[in-house]
C-alpha positions, 0 to 999 in steps of 0.5 A: 518860550512864551506861554499860551494866554490860557495857561495856568501861570497867566491866569489871575487867581481871585483872592480868597473870601474874607473870614467872618472874623476879618469881616467883623474887624473890617466892620469895626474899622469903618465909621460909616458902618459902625456908627449907624449900627450903634445908633440903630441898636441904641434906638431899638433898645430904647424902643424895646424899653418903652414897649416892655410892658406890652412885650411882656404881655405878648410873651405871656400869650405864648403859653397858649398852644395856639401861639406857642410859635411866638418864641421863635419869631424874634429869633428868626427875625435876627437870623433873617437880618443876618442872612439878608444883611447889606452894608449901611448907606447914608439915607436921604433927607426924605428917607429920614423924614419918612422914617420919623413919620412912620415912627410917629404913626406907630407911637400914635397907634400905641397911644390910641390902643392904650387910651381905648384899651385895644390890646391888639393895636397896642401890640402891633404898633411895635412893628411900624415903630421899629420899621420907622427906626430902620428907615430913619437910620438906614434909608430905603436901601435898608428897608429893602433888605431889613423890612421883611424881617421886621414885618415878620414880627407880626406873627408873634402877636396873638390874634384879636378876639373877634378874628379868633372867634369868627375864624375858629367857628368857620374852621371847625365847620370846614373840618367837620364837614370835610372829615365826615365826607372823607370817612363816608368815602372810606365806607364808614357810616359817619354823619355829623351833628353840628361840630360832632361826628357820629361814627356808629354809637360813638361821638367824636367832637371837633372842639376848638383845639381840633379846628386847625387854627393853630396849624394854620397860623404856624404853617402860614408863618412858616411858609412866609419864612420859607419864601424869605429865605429860599432862593426860588423863582417868583412863581414858586414863592407865589405857590408856596404862599397860596398853598399854605392855607389849603395844605394846613386845612388838608393836614387837619382834615387828614388828622381827624379822618385817621382818628375816625378810622381808629375810633371805628377799629379800636373803639373809644380806646385810650390809644385813639383819644391820645392820638387825636389830642396829642400824638397827631399834632407831632405828625401834622407839621412834617406832613404839611412840609412833605406836601409842600415839598411834593408840590414844589417838586411837581412844579419844577418838572412842569416849569422849565427854566431855560437859563444859560446853556452850559459850555462844554469843551470839545477836543480830539482824543489825546489832544488839547481842548479846541473850543467851547460850544453851547450844548442845549439842554445840558 
């Protein structure tokens, strides 16, 4: 008796996915994949060696709490390269020349930064130099999947001094004004003088460490990392990027406001001071991520992706399924 076309025996089973060990062994046996990878590793090692003094100086800035996230940036780059990896392809001659030009531009930036003692230019020139190597070895296809990871390295470098000073002053003023308004809204007699919030006879100064610049720099980097890793519609990714700055500022404002309430209730106690300067920092990032999650949850309820209607089987009681029909809304 011949079996029905839809029976189990006539179905072709797909081969099981290869394990990581099998994929790595296959990679080693493929010269068109192994040789470009070795070339890229060798050129990258040479570039790191030539930038060694600059990279050591960069790592020294990570002792500053403002840039303490710098240790994680190179590690995340490696993880992102692994997650977005695609096989090597032979680059075109135009791609090779473009990669060589980008590498020359990066090294030229470094020469200018070294000649005129512009430390930031010297540091940041490492990013286009590395991108030039990727383009030179792997072409435009590699730049599509590896370019975002390479560009993410810009977050491991400290901000230029003039940018830090201007942004810091603006953030201090915004944090002071917004926090004073929130305290007044809660019924607390608060007024500000410069970057100092007066609560009764107590003074709470919004100093550089409380401006929110550290939270802003970390959360913006994290928002971009989330966009690069999470598979979401483009409008969700745009919302994540656009909301990074407002969420960081709002979280810092909440921190200062809660501290002002503690000052009002408990006075200038050690508990209030420790919360303001130390403990509140541990709660800022979870709070910011929670606000981002709520934002995306609301967005998922407002924007409905129709997609492909799900196919469900319809049959008769005790019988075999007879047909597949699309059911809208499922």
